[in-house]
N, C-alpha and C positions, 0 to 999 in steps of 0.2 A: 536356603540362606547362604550366603557367603559373607560373614562378618569377618573384617579384619581390623586388628587392634593396632592402632597406632600408637596410643598412650593408654595407661588405664583408665583414663577419662574420655577417651575420644578414639571411635572407629569409625570405619568406611564401610560401604557395601555395594554392591551393584544394586541394580532397581530391584525393589522389595517389591513383594506380591502383597496383595490385601492379606490373605492368610498369614503373612509372616508376622504382622503387626502384634499380634498377641503374644508371640515368641519374644519378640523383642523386648518387650515387657517384663513379662517372665524372666529374662536373663538379666533384669536390672537398670536396663537403660531408662532414662528418665525424659530424654528430649529426642526427636526426630527431626534432622534437616534435612529438607529436600530440593536439592540443587539440580535436578532435572527438569529442563523446561516443560511445561505442559504441551507443548507441540510434540515433543518426542514419545509421548506417551501414549498406552492404550487407554480406551474408558476405562473406569473403574481403578486406573493407578493415578491419574491426575492429582493435583494437589488438593484440590477440594475434597474428594474421595477418600485420600490418604488421611488427610486431617480430621474428617470424621472418626474413620477408625481409629486413629490416634487417639483421640480424646475419650472415646469409649474404652479404650485398653489405659487410659488414665497418662497418657504423654502427652508433652509438650509437642509441638508442632510450629515448624517454620518452613517457609517457602522462599527461597533465595536460588532463583534460577541461574544458571551460570551456562550460558550458549557456548557452543564448542568454538574454541580460538579467541574467546572474547573476555579474558581474565583483566578485567579493568581496575583501576585503582580504586574507582568507586565499590566495585563488588568486594574487591579486598577488604576494604573500609568498613562495609555493611557486614561481611561475614565476622571481621576482628570486633566489631560492635555487639552483633549478636551474641557471639561466644563469651566474652567479657560479661554479659549479663544472665547466663546459663549455670545452673547446678547439673553437673552431670550425673553419672556418664550420659554422654551424647552419642548418637549415631546417625552421620550424614550419608546420603547416598544420592547417587546418578546412574548414568547407564553402566558404567563398570567400576564406580567407585573413583576413578582417576581424578575426575575434576574434585571430588571433594576432597581427596588428600593434596591437591594443587592447593586450595584453599587454607586448607590447614597449614602447610607448609609456609604458605607465605604470612600466615599471621603468626606463626613461629619466628619470622626472619628477624634478627635483633636482638630477640630475647634467647635464643639457643643457637650455639654454633652451627655453622652450616651442614658440617659433615655429620653431626647427630640428627639433625632434620633429615638428611637425604639417607642416613641408617636407618632410622626409624620407619621412613615410608619403605625402603628396600626390605625391611623384616616385613612389611605388612604385603608384599609383592608388589610395589610399585617404585618404578627405576625414575627417580627425580635428578639424575645428574644434569640433564639439557635445564633445569630449571636452576641450576646453581648461581648463572650470572643475575638473573631475576631476582633470587633469593639475595645476593649479595647487596643489589642496587637497592632492594626494599628494607634490609636491614640497617644499612649505613644512612638511609633518610629516616628512619626511626631513630636513631641513636642521634642525629645530627638535631632532630626536631624535637627531642626529649621525649 
C-alpha cells in the first residue's frame, strides 16, 4: 500500500487491494473515497466490494468515479460537497492516486495559494504544474462567486 499524505487530514493512494482496507483503518483513516471507475477494476476491487470491506472495518466509503480526462465542473463540485461533510482523515484512491490528487487540488483552489497546492502535491509525488491555469481559473471563480 502506497499512501501519500497531502495534508494531515487528506491522503491519496494508488488502487487499494481488499487486504489493505483493515490496515487503512488501523492507520486512523475514517473515510475512503473511491475515484476509480468500476470499469477499470478487477472483480473484488469494484466499489461495491470495497464499500463492504470498508464498512466491515468501520470506515465510511464514498464512490465518486473520475474517468480519465473528464474532470468536469460537476465532478469537482461533487468532490467539494463530499469533502465539506466529512470528518477525516480521508484517503482517496484511483489507479495511481493522480486523479484523486487533482480533485483535492481543485477543491483547494481559491482557498490556498496555488503555489502551496502545487507544493503539497509535489511533496506527495504528484506534479500539478500543468493544472496551474485550471487551478487559477477555478480559484478566481470561487472568489468571484463567494
